[in-house]
C-alpha positions as CSV (number, residue, x, y, z in Angstrom):
1,X,2.4,16.6,-39.9
2,X,0.0,15.8,-42.7
3,X,-3.8,15.8,-42.1
4,X,-4.1,12.0,-42.4
5,X,-1.4,11.4,-39.7
6,X,-3.0,14.0,-37.4
7,X,-6.3,12.3,-37.8
8,X,-4.8,8.9,-37.0
9,X,-3.1,10.3,-33.9
10,X,-6.3,11.9,-32.8
11,X,-8.5,8.8,-33.0
12,X,-5.7,6.7,-31.5
13,X,-5.3,9.0,-28.5
14,X,-7.3,6.9,-25.9
15,X,-5.8,3.6,-27.0
16,X,-2.3,4.8,-26.9
17,X,-2.8,6.0,-23.3
18,X,-3.8,2.5,-22.4
19,X,-1.2,0.6,-24.3
20,X,2.1,2.5,-24.1
21,X,4.1,1.1,-21.2
22,X,7.5,2.7,-21.3
23,X,6.7,6.4,-21.8
24,X,10.2,7.5,-20.7
25,X,11.8,5.3,-23.3
26,X,9.5,6.7,-26.0
27,X,10.3,10.3,-25.0
28,X,14.0,9.5,-25.0
29,X,13.7,7.9,-28.4
30,X,12.0,10.9,-30.0
31,X,14.6,13.1,-28.5
32,X,17.4,11.0,-30.0
33,X,15.7,11.2,-33.4
34,X,15.5,15.0,-32.9
35,X,11.8,15.1,-33.2
36,X,11.6,17.0,-29.9
37,X,14.1,19.4,-28.4
38,X,15.9,19.0,-25.1
39,X,13.7,21.8,-23.6
40,X,10.6,19.9,-24.7
41,X,11.8,16.7,-23.2
42,X,12.5,18.4,-19.9
43,X,9.1,20.0,-19.8
44,X,7.5,16.6,-20.4
45,X,9.6,14.7,-17.9
46,X,9.8,17.3,-15.1
47,X,6.4,19.0,-15.6
48,X,4.4,15.8,-15.1
49,X,4.7,13.1,-12.5
50,X,2.2,10.5,-14.0
51,X,3.2,8.6,-17.1
52,X,-0.2,9.2,-18.7
53,X,0.2,13.0,-18.3
54,X,3.7,12.7,-19.9
55,X,2.2,10.9,-22.8
56,X,-0.6,13.4,-23.2
57,X,2.0,16.2,-23.3
58,X,4.0,14.4,-25.9
59,X,1.1,13.8,-28.2
60,X,0.1,17.4,-27.9
61,X,3.5,18.3,-29.3
62,X,3.8,15.7,-32.1
63,X,1.4,17.3,-34.6
64,X,3.5,20.4,-34.5
65,X,6.9,18.7,-35.0
66,X,7.0,18.4,-38.8
67,X,6.1,15.9,-41.5
68,X,8.4,13.1,-40.2
69,X,7.1,13.1,-36.6
70,X,4.4,10.5,-37.1
71,X,6.7,8.0,-38.8
72,X,9.4,8.6,-36.2
73,X,6.8,8.0,-33.4
74,X,5.9,4.7,-35.0
75,X,9.5,3.7,-35.4
76,X,10.3,4.5,-31.7
77,X,7.3,2.4,-30.6
78,X,8.7,-0.5,-32.5
79,X,12.2,0.0,-31.2
80,X,10.9,0.1,-27.6
81,X,8.9,-3.1,-28.1
82,X,5.6,-1.2,-27.9
83,X,4.1,-3.3,-30.7
84,X,0.4,-3.0,-29.6
85,X,0.7,0.8,-29.6
86,X,2.5,0.7,-32.9
87,X,-0.4,-1.3,-34.4
88,X,-2.8,1.4,-33.3
89,X,-0.9,3.9,-35.4
90,X,-0.3,1.7,-38.4
91,X,-2.5,-1.4,-38.3
92,X,-1.6,-2.1,-42.0
93,X,1.9,-2.9,-40.9
94,X,1.0,-5.3,-38.1
95,X,2.3,-8.5,-39.9
96,X,5.7,-6.9,-40.7
97,X,6.9,-6.7,-37.1
98,X,5.4,-10.0,-35.7
99,X,8.8,-11.6,-35.9
100,X,10.1,-9.0,-33.6
101,X,7.5,-9.5,-31.0
102,X,8.4,-11.6,-27.9
103,X,6.7,-15.1,-27.9
104,X,3.6,-15.4,-25.7
105,X,4.1,-17.9,-22.9
106,X,1.9,-21.0,-23.1
107,X,-1.2,-20.8,-21.0
108,X,-0.6,-22.4,-17.6
109,X,3.2,-22.5,-17.8
110,X,4.1,-20.3,-14.9
111,X,7.8,-20.7,-14.9
112,X,8.2,-19.6,-18.6
113,X,6.2,-16.5,-17.9
114,X,8.3,-15.6,-14.8
115,X,11.6,-16.2,-16.6
116,X,10.6,-13.6,-19.3
117,X,10.4,-10.7,-16.8
118,X,13.6,-11.3,-14.8
119,X,15.9,-8.3,-15.0
120,X,19.1,-9.0,-16.9
121,X,21.0,-6.7,-14.6
122,X,20.3,-8.8,-11.5
123,X,21.9,-12.2,-10.6
124,X,19.6,-15.2,-11.0
125,X,20.3,-16.3,-7.4
126,X,21.4,-14.5,-4.2
127,X,23.9,-14.5,-2.6
128,X,26.2,-15.3,-5.5
129,X,29.9,-15.1,-4.7
130,X,30.7,-15.3,-8.4
131,X,29.3,-11.8,-9.0
132,X,29.7,-10.1,-5.7
133,X,32.7,-10.2,-3.2
134,X,31.6,-8.5,0.0
135,X,35.1,-7.1,0.6
136,X,35.8,-5.8,-2.9
137,X,33.3,-3.1,-3.8
138,X,33.8,-0.7,-6.7
139,X,31.2,1.9,-7.6
140,X,30.5,2.4,-11.3
141,X,30.7,6.2,-12.1
142,X,28.2,8.1,-14.2
143,X,29.0,8.1,-17.9
144,X,25.6,8.5,-19.6
145,X,24.6,11.9,-21.0
146,X,21.1,11.6,-19.6
147,X,22.3,11.3,-16.0
148,X,24.8,14.1,-16.5
149,X,21.8,16.2,-17.6
150,X,19.9,15.2,-14.5
151,X,22.9,16.4,-12.5
152,X,23.0,19.7,-14.3
153,X,19.3,20.2,-13.8
154,X,19.7,19.5,-10.1
155,X,22.4,22.1,-9.9
156,X,20.3,24.6,-11.8
157,X,17.6,24.4,-9.1
158,X,15.3,21.6,-10.4
159,X,12.2,21.2,-8.2
160,X,12.1,17.4,-8.8
161,X,15.7,16.3,-8.2
162,X,17.8,16.5,-5.0
163,X,21.1,18.3,-5.6
164,X,24.0,16.0,-4.6
165,X,27.1,17.8,-5.9
166,X,29.5,18.6,-3.0
167,X,32.9,17.0,-2.7
168,X,31.7,15.4,0.5
169,X,28.0,14.5,0.0
170,X,27.3,14.1,3.7
171,X,27.8,12.1,6.8
172,X,27.3,8.3,6.7
173,X,27.0,7.0,10.2
174,X,27.5,3.2,10.4
175,X,26.6,1.4,13.7
176,X,27.6,-2.2,13.8
177,X,26.7,-4.4,16.7
178,X,28.3,-7.9,16.9
179,X,29.1,-8.9,20.5
180,X,25.9,-9.4,22.6
181,X,27.6,-10.9,25.7
182,X,26.2,-8.2,28.0
183,X,22.7,-8.9,26.7
184,X,23.0,-12.6,27.4
185,X,24.3,-11.8,30.8
186,X,21.1,-9.8,31.3
187,X,19.1,-12.9,30.4
188,X,18.3,-12.2,26.8
189,X,18.6,-14.8,24.1
190,X,20.7,-12.7,21.6
191,X,23.6,-14.4,19.9
192,X,26.7,-12.7,18.5
193,X,26.2,-11.5,15.0
194,X,28.9,-13.5,13.2
195,X,29.5,-12.2,9.7
196,X,28.4,-8.7,10.3
197,X,32.0,-7.6,9.7
198,X,31.4,-8.3,6.0
199,X,28.5,-5.9,6.0
200,X,30.5,-3.2,7.8
201,X,33.4,-3.4,5.4
202,X,31.2,-3.4,2.3
203,X,29.1,-0.4,3.5
204,X,32.3,1.4,4.5
205,X,33.8,1.0,1.0
206,X,30.6,1.8,-0.8
207,X,29.9,5.1,0.9
208,X,33.5,6.2,0.8
209,X,33.4,5.8,-2.9
210,X,30.1,7.7,-3.0
211,X,32.0,10.6,-1.4
212,X,30.5,10.4,2.1
213,X,32.3,11.1,5.4
214,X,32.1,7.6,7.0
215,X,31.9,7.3,10.8
216,X,31.9,3.8,12.2
217,X,30.6,2.9,15.7
218,X,31.0,-0.7,17.0
219,X,29.1,-2.7,19.7
220,X,27.0,0.2,21.0
221,X,24.6,0.0,23.9
222,X,21.1,1.3,23.3
223,X,21.9,4.7,24.8
224,X,25.1,4.9,22.8
225,X,23.2,4.2,19.6
226,X,20.9,7.1,20.4
227,X,23.8,9.3,21.4
228,X,25.7,8.6,18.2
229,X,22.7,9.4,15.9
230,X,21.8,12.5,17.9
231,X,25.4,13.7,17.8
232,X,25.9,13.3,14.1
233,X,22.5,14.5,13.1
234,X,22.9,17.5,15.4
235,X,26.0,18.8,13.6
236,X,25.7,21.6,11.0
237,X,24.9,20.1,7.6
238,X,25.0,23.4,5.7
239,X,27.9,22.1,3.7
240,X,26.4,18.7,3.1
241,X,23.8,17.4,0.7
242,X,22.2,14.7,2.8
243,X,22.5,12.4,5.9
244,X,22.7,8.6,5.8
245,X,22.7,6.1,8.7
246,X,23.0,2.3,8.8
247,X,22.3,0.3,11.9
248,X,23.3,-3.4,12.0
249,X,22.0,-5.1,15.1
250,X,19.3,-7.4,16.6
251,X,15.7,-6.2,16.6
252,X,12.0,-6.9,16.9
253,X,9.0,-5.2,15.3
254,X,9.7,-1.4,15.3
255,X,12.6,-1.7,17.8
256,X,16.3,-2.4,17.8
257,X,18.6,-3.7,20.5
258,X,21.8,-2.3,21.9
259,X,24.5,-4.8,22.8
260,X,23.4,-4.4,26.5
261,X,20.0,-5.8,25.5
262,X,18.1,-2.6,26.0
263,X,15.6,-1.5,23.3
264,X,15.2,1.6,21.2
265,X,12.2,2.5,19.2
266,X,13.0,3.2,15.5
267,X,10.7,6.2,15.6
268,X,12.9,7.7,18.4
269,X,16.0,7.2,16.2
270,X,14.4,8.8,13.2
271,X,13.0,11.7,15.2
272,X,16.6,12.9,15.8
273,X,16.8,14.0,12.2
274,X,13.5,15.7,11.7
275,X,13.1,19.4,10.8
276,X,12.5,20.5,14.4
277,X,15.7,19.0,15.8
278,X,18.0,19.5,12.7
279,X,17.1,22.7,10.9
280,X,20.2,22.3,8.6
281,X,18.8,19.1,7.3
282,X,15.5,20.6,6.2
283,X,14.8,19.9,2.5
284,X,17.7,17.4,2.5
285,X,17.3,13.6,2.3
286,X,17.7,11.7,5.6
287,X,18.2,8.0,4.7
288,X,18.2,5.0,7.1
289,X,19.1,1.4,6.5
290,X,18.2,-1.0,9.3
291,X,19.6,-4.5,9.3
292,X,17.7,-6.2,12.0
293,X,14.9,-8.8,12.5
294,X,11.4,-7.6,13.0
295,X,10.2,-10.7,14.7
296,X,10.6,-14.5,14.9
297,X,8.5,-15.8,12.0
298,X,10.2,-17.5,9.1
299,X,9.0,-17.1,5.6
300,X,8.2,-20.5,4.0
301,X,7.9,-19.0,0.6
302,X,10.7,-21.3,-0.7
303,X,12.5,-22.5,2.4
304,X,15.5,-22.4,4.7
305,X,16.8,-24.0,7.9
306,X,18.7,-22.6,10.8
307,X,22.3,-23.8,10.6
308,X,25.4,-23.7,12.7
309,X,27.9,-20.8,12.4
310,X,30.4,-23.0,10.8
311,X,27.9,-24.0,8.1
312,X,27.5,-20.4,6.9
313,X,23.8,-19.5,6.6
314,X,22.4,-18.5,10.0
315,X,19.3,-16.6,10.9
316,X,20.8,-13.3,11.9
317,X,19.5,-11.2,14.5
318,X,17.1,-10.7,11.7
319,X,15.3,-12.7,9.0
320,X,12.5,-12.9,6.7
321,X,9.3,-11.8,5.2
322,X,5.9,-12.7,4.0
323,X,7.3,-12.4,0.5
324,X,5.4,-11.4,-2.7
325,X,2.0,-10.7,-1.2
326,X,3.7,-8.5,1.5
327,X,5.9,-6.8,-1.1
328,X,2.8,-5.6,-2.9
329,X,1.4,-4.3,0.3
330,X,4.6,-2.7,1.6
331,X,3.8,0.1,4.0
332,X,5.7,2.4,1.8
333,X,6.0,5.8,0.3
334,X,3.0,7.7,1.5
335,X,2.1,5.8,4.7
336,X,1.2,8.5,7.2
337,X,2.9,10.9,4.9
338,X,-0.1,13.2,4.5
339,X,-0.8,13.3,8.2
340,X,2.7,14.0,9.2
341,X,3.6,16.7,6.7
342,X,3.1,20.3,7.8
343,X,1.7,23.0,5.5
344,X,5.1,24.3,4.7
345,X,8.2,22.2,5.0
346,X,7.1,19.1,6.9
347,X,9.2,18.1,9.8
348,X,8.9,14.5,8.7
349,X,9.5,15.1,5.0
350,X,12.5,13.8,3.1
351,X,13.0,10.8,5.3
352,X,13.7,7.3,3.8
353,X,13.7,4.1,5.8
354,X,14.8,0.7,4.4
355,X,14.3,-2.4,6.5
356,X,16.0,-5.8,6.0
357,X,12.6,-7.6,6.4
358,X,8.9,-7.0,6.9
359,X,7.2,-6.8,10.3
360,X,7.1,-9.9,12.5
361,X,9.7,-11.8,10.4
362,X,13.4,-12.6,10.7
363,X,16.2,-11.7,8.3
364,X,19.1,-13.9,7.4
365,X,22.8,-13.5,7.7
366,X,25.5,-15.7,6.2
367,X,28.5,-15.9,8.5
368,X,30.9,-16.0,5.6
369,X,29.4,-13.3,3.4
370,X,27.2,-11.0,5.5
371,X,23.4,-10.5,5.5
372,X,21.3,-11.0,2.4
373,X,19.9,-7.4,2.7
374,X,23.0,-5.3,3.2
375,X,25.0,-7.2,0.6
376,X,22.2,-6.7,-1.8
377,X,22.2,-3.0,-1.1
378,X,26.0,-2.8,-1.7
379,X,25.8,-4.9,-4.9
380,X,22.9,-3.0,-6.4
381,X,24.2,0.5,-5.4
382,X,27.7,-0.1,-6.5
383,X,26.8,-1.5,-9.9
384,X,23.6,0.5,-10.8
385,X,23.5,3.8,-8.9
386,X,25.1,5.5,-11.8
387,X,21.8,5.2,-13.7
388,X,19.0,4.6,-11.3
389,X,17.4,6.7,-8.5
390,X,17.1,5.5,-4.9
391,X,13.6,4.2,-5.1
392,X,14.4,2.2,-8.2
393,X,17.6,0.9,-6.6
394,X,15.7,-0.3,-3.5
395,X,13.0,-2.0,-5.6
396,X,15.8,-4.0,-7.2
397,X,17.2,-4.7,-3.7
398,X,13.8,-6.1,-2.7
399,X,13.8,-8.2,-5.9
400,X,17.3,-9.5,-5.3
401,X,16.7,-10.3,-1.6
402,X,13.5,-12.2,-2.5
403,X,15.6,-14.5,-4.7
404,X,17.6,-15.8,-1.8
405,X,16.7,-18.9,0.2
406,X,18.3,-21.0,2.9
407,X,19.8,-24.3,2.0
408,X,17.5,-26.9,3.6
409,X,14.0,-25.6,4.5
410,X,14.4,-23.0,1.8
411,X,13.1,-20.1,3.9
412,X,12.8,-16.7,2.1
413,X,13.1,-13.1,2.9
414,X,12.0,-9.8,1.4
415,X,13.1,-6.3,2.4
416,X,10.9,-3.2,2.4
417,X,11.2,0.6,2.4
418,X,9.2,3.6,3.3
419,X,9.7,7.1,1.9
420,X,8.6,10.7,2.4
421,X,11.2,12.0,-0.1
422,X,9.8,14.9,-2.0
423,X,12.2,14.7,-4.9
424,X,14.1,12.1,-6.9
425,X,17.3,11.1,-5.2
426,X,20.4,10.2,-7.3
427,X,23.8,9.5,-5.9
428,X,25.5,10.8,-9.1
429,X,28.7,8.8,-8.5
430,X,31.8,10.4,-10.0
431,X,30.2,13.8,-10.6
432,X,30.9,16.9,-8.6
433,X,30.6,20.6,-9.1
434,X,33.5,22.9,-9.5
435,X,32.8,25.7,-7.1
436,X,33.6,28.8,-9.2
437,X,31.8,31.8,-10.7
438,X,32.1,30.0,-14.1
439,X,29.9,27.1,-13.0
440,X,26.7,28.3,-14.5
441,X,26.6,29.6,-18.1
442,X,23.6,30.6,-20.2
443,X,22.9,28.4,-23.2
444,X,21.6,29.7,-26.5
445,X,18.0,29.3,-25.4
446,X,18.6,31.2,-22.2
447,X,18.6,28.3,-19.8
448,X,21.2,27.9,-17.1
449,X,23.6,25.0,-17.7
450,X,26.1,23.5,-15.2
451,X,29.6,22.5,-16.0
452,X,29.8,18.9,-14.9
453,X,33.2,17.6,-14.0
454,X,33.7,13.8,-13.7
455,X,35.4,12.8,-10.4
456,X,37.4,9.6,-10.1
457,X,36.0,7.4,-7.4
458,X,38.1,7.0,-4.3
459,X,40.0,3.7,-4.0
460,X,39.1,1.8,-0.9
461,X,41.7,0.5,1.4
462,X,42.5,-3.2,0.9
463,X,40.8,-4.7,4.0
464,X,40.5,-8.2,2.7
465,X,43.4,-9.4,4.8
466,X,41.4,-8.8,7.9
467,X,38.5,-11.0,6.8
468,X,38.8,-14.8,7.2
469,X,36.8,-17.2,5.0
470,X,35.5,-20.5,6.2
């Protein structure tokens, strides 16, 4: 890099740290232009967790990457839409790219500003039968080289990515409660969960295609729920990569109901998979999806009314949230994490919990399509898990659920999740490892490389004939 470009880069350092938004896109762009090597890209991406540190590492490298590096950096910034950052490097070219810049929304026009940030890979409304059929789920397999490289890195012992490579990834325990006659006999006001069969079928198809051993339990009493989780979690998981459990039932804040009306604390359920009780799950992800209300409040963010079963939309045993303001304050990721983790491998580490709604609110279930939350999980995972990690997928689920609303009073809902995962979790659909001595070979730079074999997703059984519409 010539002295003038080095000087520009040096004086622009602080401004670039403030203005570059998509650091990963910039790094990928420079790798595609062969300005940095794959090994350099991996050191930047895996050696730093904060975007600003990634950018600092990149800018440390650029002056050493030849005379074309500065111009390539500018070009990548333009390609990524980082026009403000590009102007910092070459202010004399500011007018030449103005036509490429997205128009600024008029001051005070809220709807225009919102429409510009809606993800193109999400439906505008939810549920949307035109884009998602709850009984016909097909997982998109990995095709992109970047995700294949993540898979290879995980196999090679990456400290930042969970390895999911076995032919059977793990056990998926699905508990689906529908008939609450016994609870009503006991004096509780818990209706049957009409429409939950769509959630059960969709989850069953999704996780079979993701190469899990699916175990389904229906209409479980509280003790039977506890027994099922304890039984499956207590098995040896030495030949599995993770454990997943979904519970579809009625609930209140921090508790779920069995069909007999008895309660279970969620903490008790999750405790069955911690490091003390399940040593073969240590350092492996333990993932829970809970479709249940957490209270009786209804989110009036945009409105919905309780309707009859025949009408379709019905407040399930679950419902709603305190939408956007509560999303921002989700009790997520690190809540109590530091306090719970031990100095070595924490007994509470690597646990992920996704809830249909936030505390004190109901969630909503459509009797003809299933719940907003579970169907969003199935849609997002099946169409996008080939390129996004679990936390990114669940953020999109939160986004999609928040777009739904009931027909009359337009009630809203937002889901939430909490995580103590210590690595990035990818499902890697369609990828598996050939177990052989030839799996790992040394590349020219001495690194270990995995042979990645695409695997055809399993075809689900046609169960649509058992589902009645209307």
